[in-house]
C-alpha beads as a LAMMPS data file, in Angstrom:
LAMMPS data file: protein, C-alpha beads

267 atoms
266 bonds

1 atom types
1 bond types

-500.0 500.0 xlo xhi
-500.0 500.0 ylo yhi
-500.0 500.0 zlo zhi

Masses

1 110.0

Atoms # bond

1 1 1 141.143 -119.165 371.230
2 1 1 138.761 -117.036 373.361
3 1 1 140.269 -114.126 375.246
4 1 1 139.396 -115.585 378.652
5 1 1 141.127 -118.872 377.792
6 1 1 144.154 -116.923 376.595
7 1 1 144.239 -114.995 379.868
8 1 1 144.073 -118.210 381.887
9 1 1 146.828 -119.745 379.797
10 1 1 149.040 -116.752 380.420
11 1 1 148.526 -117.007 384.163
12 1 1 149.312 -120.699 384.208
13 1 1 152.324 -120.400 381.923
14 1 1 154.045 -117.611 383.808
15 1 1 153.010 -118.474 387.362
16 1 1 155.922 -118.362 389.756
17 1 1 156.692 -121.481 391.785
18 1 1 156.293 -119.840 395.174
19 1 1 152.802 -118.562 394.314
20 1 1 151.783 -121.917 392.921
21 1 1 152.860 -123.737 396.037
22 1 1 151.311 -121.184 398.400
23 1 1 148.046 -119.834 396.951
24 1 1 146.535 -116.683 398.419
25 1 1 144.000 -117.182 401.220
26 1 1 140.337 -116.488 400.487
27 1 1 140.329 -113.352 402.645
28 1 1 142.921 -111.755 400.413
29 1 1 140.761 -111.881 397.282
30 1 1 138.382 -109.096 398.371
31 1 1 141.256 -106.737 399.106
32 1 1 142.912 -107.794 395.852
33 1 1 139.894 -106.538 393.880
34 1 1 140.136 -103.161 395.569
35 1 1 143.850 -103.030 394.803
36 1 1 143.177 -103.860 391.162
37 1 1 140.646 -101.039 390.925
38 1 1 143.061 -98.640 392.595
39 1 1 145.927 -99.560 390.294
40 1 1 143.915 -99.759 387.074
41 1 1 145.323 -98.073 384.024
42 1 1 143.642 -95.101 382.348
43 1 1 141.780 -97.222 379.783
44 1 1 140.439 -99.685 382.338
45 1 1 139.554 -96.857 384.712
46 1 1 137.644 -95.015 381.973
47 1 1 135.801 -98.213 381.039
48 1 1 134.807 -98.830 384.659
49 1 1 133.612 -95.240 385.123
50 1 1 131.537 -95.508 381.938
51 1 1 130.021 -98.790 383.077
52 1 1 129.247 -97.320 386.502
53 1 1 127.415 -94.400 384.887
54 1 1 125.503 -96.773 382.632
55 1 1 124.543 -98.917 385.622
56 1 1 123.255 -95.941 387.623
57 1 1 121.288 -94.689 384.631
58 1 1 119.734 -98.096 383.983
59 1 1 118.711 -98.526 387.618
60 1 1 117.173 -95.030 387.565
61 1 1 115.078 -95.997 384.539
62 1 1 114.040 -99.306 386.099
63 1 1 112.889 -97.785 389.393
64 1 1 111.147 -94.790 387.812
65 1 1 109.304 -96.921 385.250
66 1 1 108.324 -99.511 387.856
67 1 1 106.818 -96.778 390.066
68 1 1 105.070 -95.142 387.092
69 1 1 103.590 -98.413 385.855
70 1 1 102.427 -99.357 389.336
71 1 1 100.596 -96.031 389.694
72 1 1 99.064 -96.392 386.224
73 1 1 97.850 -99.897 387.051
74 1 1 96.163 -98.779 390.276
75 1 1 94.528 -95.756 388.637
76 1 1 93.299 -97.907 385.750
77 1 1 91.538 -100.246 388.160
78 1 1 89.894 -97.274 389.911
79 1 1 88.891 -95.706 386.598
80 1 1 87.272 -98.929 385.382
81 1 1 85.230 -99.200 388.568
82 1 1 84.068 -95.594 388.229
83 1 1 83.256 -96.101 384.551
84 1 1 81.148 -99.193 385.153
85 1 1 79.242 -97.511 387.979
86 1 1 78.487 -94.357 385.972
87 1 1 75.134 -94.136 384.239
88 1 1 76.144 -91.605 381.574
89 1 1 79.267 -90.646 379.697
90 1 1 79.018 -87.114 381.038
91 1 1 79.347 -88.426 384.581
92 1 1 82.638 -90.196 383.946
93 1 1 83.905 -87.368 381.726
94 1 1 83.520 -84.953 384.650
95 1 1 85.815 -87.006 386.894
96 1 1 88.179 -88.555 384.309
97 1 1 90.982 -86.094 385.127
98 1 1 91.204 -87.571 388.621
99 1 1 92.553 -90.784 387.094
100 1 1 95.032 -89.067 384.748
101 1 1 98.003 -91.447 385.289
102 1 1 95.844 -94.220 383.841
103 1 1 96.368 -94.844 380.102
104 1 1 92.636 -95.590 379.853
105 1 1 91.787 -91.931 380.390
106 1 1 93.104 -90.674 377.003
107 1 1 91.314 -93.557 375.272
108 1 1 88.030 -92.541 376.905
109 1 1 88.628 -88.845 376.188
110 1 1 89.352 -89.388 372.486
111 1 1 86.337 -91.657 371.949
112 1 1 84.025 -89.366 373.890
113 1 1 85.215 -86.263 372.020
114 1 1 84.758 -87.981 368.657
115 1 1 81.293 -89.163 369.692
116 1 1 80.341 -85.632 370.743
117 1 1 81.542 -84.251 367.398
118 1 1 79.581 -86.820 365.424
119 1 1 76.235 -86.864 367.201
120 1 1 76.395 -84.376 370.034
121 1 1 76.396 -87.192 372.576
122 1 1 72.944 -88.464 371.541
123 1 1 71.893 -91.338 369.381
124 1 1 74.040 -93.698 367.384
125 1 1 77.375 -92.373 366.064
126 1 1 77.306 -91.520 362.378
127 1 1 80.708 -93.118 361.806
128 1 1 81.544 -95.982 364.203
129 1 1 84.812 -96.607 362.360
130 1 1 85.891 -93.090 363.333
131 1 1 85.432 -93.985 366.985
132 1 1 87.556 -97.099 366.539
133 1 1 90.288 -95.074 364.880
134 1 1 90.195 -92.532 367.676
135 1 1 90.584 -95.337 370.224
136 1 1 93.534 -96.855 368.323
137 1 1 95.248 -93.465 368.007
138 1 1 94.845 -92.676 371.705
139 1 1 96.150 -96.113 372.729
140 1 1 99.162 -95.773 370.429
141 1 1 100.037 -92.322 371.794
142 1 1 99.683 -93.519 375.384
143 1 1 101.973 -96.499 374.772
144 1 1 104.518 -94.284 373.037
145 1 1 104.649 -92.041 376.086
146 1 1 105.059 -95.007 378.413
147 1 1 107.875 -96.433 376.281
148 1 1 110.068 -93.370 376.700
149 1 1 113.621 -94.159 377.893
150 1 1 113.097 -97.915 377.559
151 1 1 115.227 -97.828 374.426
152 1 1 118.080 -96.545 376.593
153 1 1 117.646 -99.568 378.825
154 1 1 117.864 -101.899 375.836
155 1 1 120.923 -100.041 374.559
156 1 1 122.723 -100.360 377.892
157 1 1 121.895 -104.063 378.040
158 1 1 123.339 -104.595 374.562
159 1 1 126.514 -102.500 374.651
160 1 1 127.726 -103.018 378.231
161 1 1 129.329 -106.430 377.547
162 1 1 131.082 -104.958 374.496
163 1 1 132.410 -102.051 376.547
164 1 1 133.742 -104.551 379.065
165 1 1 135.198 -106.594 376.219
166 1 1 137.005 -103.496 374.997
167 1 1 138.625 -103.225 378.417
168 1 1 139.519 -106.904 378.160
169 1 1 141.259 -106.424 374.827
170 1 1 143.218 -103.447 376.122
171 1 1 144.194 -105.420 379.214
172 1 1 145.506 -108.276 377.095
173 1 1 147.470 -105.793 374.992
174 1 1 149.005 -104.324 378.154
175 1 1 149.817 -107.810 379.410
176 1 1 151.754 -108.668 376.253
177 1 1 153.432 -105.285 376.292
178 1 1 154.558 -105.840 379.883
179 1 1 155.767 -109.311 378.976
180 1 1 157.883 -107.894 376.164
181 1 1 159.464 -105.111 378.221
182 1 1 159.964 -106.901 381.544
183 1 1 162.980 -108.846 380.350
184 1 1 161.724 -111.971 382.116
185 1 1 158.512 -113.931 381.749
186 1 1 157.114 -113.548 385.274
187 1 1 153.639 -113.340 386.684
188 1 1 154.310 -109.823 387.948
189 1 1 154.899 -108.682 384.386
190 1 1 151.533 -109.861 383.017
191 1 1 149.252 -109.916 386.081
192 1 1 148.178 -106.230 386.006
193 1 1 146.982 -106.388 382.403
194 1 1 145.205 -109.704 382.950
195 1 1 143.489 -108.343 386.073
196 1 1 142.264 -105.271 384.238
197 1 1 140.989 -107.458 381.425
198 1 1 139.002 -109.726 383.709
199 1 1 137.528 -107.017 385.937
200 1 1 136.214 -104.897 383.061
201 1 1 134.553 -107.949 381.521
202 1 1 132.914 -108.799 384.846
203 1 1 131.739 -105.210 385.253
204 1 1 130.176 -105.204 381.780
205 1 1 128.267 -108.385 382.541
206 1 1 127.076 -107.056 385.904
207 1 1 125.713 -103.937 384.228
208 1 1 124.000 -105.842 381.420
209 1 1 122.184 -108.489 383.505
210 1 1 119.819 -106.187 385.482
211 1 1 119.270 -104.036 382.394
212 1 1 118.115 -107.076 380.386
213 1 1 115.841 -108.293 383.195
214 1 1 114.356 -104.831 383.739
215 1 1 113.759 -104.278 380.024
216 1 1 111.992 -107.619 379.599
217 1 1 109.792 -107.073 382.645
218 1 1 108.830 -103.536 381.660
219 1 1 108.042 -104.445 378.052
220 1 1 105.835 -107.288 379.299
221 1 1 103.905 -104.776 381.417
222 1 1 103.601 -102.496 378.374
223 1 1 102.014 -105.307 376.377
224 1 1 99.565 -105.831 379.235
225 1 1 98.659 -102.125 379.218
226 1 1 98.133 -102.301 375.452
227 1 1 95.720 -105.216 375.846
228 1 1 93.822 -103.388 378.598
229 1 1 93.429 -100.284 376.440
230 1 1 92.136 -102.341 373.516
231 1 1 89.628 -104.135 375.758
232 1 1 88.477 -100.873 377.331
233 1 1 88.033 -99.245 373.915
234 1 1 85.754 -102.070 372.785
235 1 1 83.843 -101.934 376.068
236 1 1 83.304 -98.178 375.708
237 1 1 82.140 -98.508 372.091
238 1 1 79.661 -101.204 373.103
239 1 1 78.363 -99.007 375.933
240 1 1 77.833 -96.091 373.526
241 1 1 75.990 -98.239 370.996
242 1 1 73.833 -99.920 373.618
243 1 1 72.906 -96.618 375.250
244 1 1 72.087 -95.011 371.892
245 1 1 70.015 -97.959 370.696
246 1 1 67.991 -98.187 373.894
247 1 1 64.418 -97.003 373.435
248 1 1 62.361 -96.694 376.620
249 1 1 58.999 -98.477 376.529
250 1 1 56.036 -96.202 375.749
251 1 1 53.971 -95.060 378.676
252 1 1 50.442 -96.456 378.972
253 1 1 47.974 -93.880 377.657
254 1 1 44.488 -93.838 379.199
255 1 1 41.705 -94.952 376.839
256 1 1 39.308 -92.205 375.779
257 1 1 36.068 -92.143 377.698
258 1 1 33.080 -93.576 375.898
259 1 1 29.894 -91.566 375.334
260 1 1 28.020 -93.616 377.949
261 1 1 30.660 -92.972 380.561
262 1 1 30.566 -89.263 379.811
263 1 1 26.751 -89.212 380.219
264 1 1 27.008 -90.985 383.562
265 1 1 29.461 -88.340 384.638
266 1 1 26.930 -85.730 383.695
267 1 1 28.778 -84.407 380.705

Bonds

1 1 1 2
2 1 2 3
3 1 3 4
4 1 4 5
5 1 5 6
6 1 6 7
7 1 7 8
8 1 8 9
9 1 9 10
10 1 10 11
11 1 11 12
12 1 12 13
13 1 13 14
14 1 14 15
15 1 15 16
16 1 16 17
17 1 17 18
18 1 18 19
19 1 19 20
20 1 20 21
21 1 21 22
22 1 22 23
23 1 23 24
24 1 24 25
25 1 25 26
26 1 26 27
27 1 27 28
28 1 28 29
29 1 29 30
30 1 30 31
31 1 31 32
32 1 32 33
33 1 33 34
34 1 34 35
35 1 35 36
36 1 36 37
37 1 37 38
38 1 38 39
39 1 39 40
40 1 40 41
41 1 41 42
42 1 42 43
43 1 43 44
44 1 44 45
45 1 45 46
46 1 46 47
47 1 47 48
48 1 48 49
49 1 49 50
50 1 50 51
51 1 51 52
52 1 52 53
53 1 53 54
54 1 54 55
55 1 55 56
56 1 56 57
57 1 57 58
58 1 58 59
59 1 59 60
60 1 60 61
61 1 61 62
62 1 62 63
63 1 63 64
64 1 64 65
65 1 65 66
66 1 66 67
67 1 67 68
68 1 68 69
69 1 69 70
70 1 70 71
71 1 71 72
72 1 72 73
73 1 73 74
74 1 74 75
75 1 75 76
76 1 76 77
77 1 77 78
78 1 78 79
79 1 79 80
80 1 80 81
81 1 81 82
82 1 82 83
83 1 83 84
84 1 84 85
85 1 85 86
86 1 86 87
87 1 87 88
88 1 88 89
89 1 89 90
90 1 90 91
91 1 91 92
92 1 92 93
93 1 93 94
94 1 94 95
95 1 95 96
96 1 96 97
97 1 97 98
98 1 98 99
99 1 99 100
100 1 100 101
101 1 101 102
102 1 102 103
103 1 103 104
104 1 104 105
105 1 105 106
106 1 106 107
107 1 107 108
108 1 108 109
109 1 109 110
110 1 110 111
111 1 111 112
112 1 112 113
113 1 113 114
114 1 114 115
115 1 115 116
116 1 116 117
117 1 117 118
118 1 118 119
119 1 119 120
120 1 120 121
121 1 121 122
122 1 122 123
123 1 123 124
124 1 124 125
125 1 125 126
126 1 126 127
127 1 127 128
128 1 128 129
129 1 129 130
130 1 130 131
131 1 131 132
132 1 132 133
133 1 133 134
134 1 134 135
135 1 135 136
136 1 136 137
137 1 137 138
138 1 138 139
139 1 139 140
140 1 140 141
141 1 141 142
142 1 142 143
143 1 143 144
144 1 144 145
145 1 145 146
146 1 146 147
147 1 147 148
148 1 148 149
149 1 149 150
150 1 150 151
151 1 151 152
152 1 152 153
153 1 153 154
154 1 154 155
155 1 155 156
156 1 156 157
157 1 157 158
158 1 158 159
159 1 159 160
160 1 160 161
161 1 161 162
162 1 162 163
163 1 163 164
164 1 164 165
165 1 165 166
166 1 166 167
167 1 167 168
168 1 168 169
169 1 169 170
170 1 170 171
171 1 171 172
172 1 172 173
173 1 173 174
174 1 174 175
175 1 175 176
176 1 176 177
177 1 177 178
178 1 178 179
179 1 179 180
180 1 180 181
181 1 181 182
182 1 182 183
183 1 183 184
184 1 184 185
185 1 185 186
186 1 186 187
187 1 187 188
188 1 188 189
189 1 189 190
190 1 190 191
191 1 191 192
192 1 192 193
193 1 193 194
194 1 194 195
195 1 195 196
196 1 196 197
197 1 197 198
198 1 198 199
199 1 199 200
200 1 200 201
201 1 201 202
202 1 202 203
203 1 203 204
204 1 204 205
205 1 205 206
206 1 206 207
207 1 207 208
208 1 208 209
209 1 209 210
210 1 210 211
211 1 211 212
212 1 212 213
213 1 213 214
214 1 214 215
215 1 215 216
216 1 216 217
217 1 217 218
218 1 218 219
219 1 219 220
220 1 220 221
221 1 221 222
222 1 222 223
223 1 223 224
224 1 224 225
225 1 225 226
226 1 226 227
227 1 227 228
228 1 228 229
229 1 229 230
230 1 230 231
231 1 231 232
232 1 232 233
233 1 233 234
234 1 234 235
235 1 235 236
236 1 236 237
237 1 237 238
238 1 238 239
239 1 239 240
240 1 240 241
241 1 241 242
242 1 242 243
243 1 243 244
244 1 244 245
245 1 245 246
246 1 246 247
247 1 247 248
248 1 248 249
249 1 249 250
250 1 250 251
251 1 251 252
252 1 252 253
253 1 253 254
254 1 254 255
255 1 255 256
256 1 256 257
257 1 257 258
258 1 258 259
259 1 259 260
260 1 260 261
261 1 261 262
262 1 262 263
263 1 263 264
264 1 264 265
265 1 265 266
266 1 266 267
């Protein structure tokens, strides 16, 4: 039998007649929760404190990552506009540091540096595969930096229900212990342990839900950043190859003057 069903069965089995006939009004439930928290045992109190710390930490990660990703997205859009307006790589390289929060900047820097090492910034690159590897390495390093602390968010989402379940188990143990030492099977003997069990489980679920939602949303944005970096790397490689392969048309050379024309000129 699940623990929650066992807790409900205990409440129904040992409910006193006066409480069954006169249930508590709805206004009393909010104050009852505060009383439960105030009278929680050491194990339940420690579990609740741990869950509160985990909740604050997870919300800190969510807000900080959301702000960081929003700034990176805006700077990436600005950097792409500047890149597509620039006529030469040197022009965008001179202002790339202005868009530093963008993950596209390290991709551009790595490809440009590798291109400069291979051909000095002129002509076709000697090893195009090297440029592709440089782009992949820069994108991987940028994503790794953006993923920092997201593993903590996943960990909190996974372990919070189990921490609450631990409080539930200890509450059930206390309930049975109170039942055995009370001398009479009354609701007052088992209610404190059952209350602790239920409130720690609820707290664990409340901590896990926003952590799961935040982790899924942030990882989806990371995948989007990865796709943008891959697309930008291919666009930059195409721009390098097209610029290097472009040969300006030859200028029209004047035809040499004929002997008759030179005589008419008096030569």
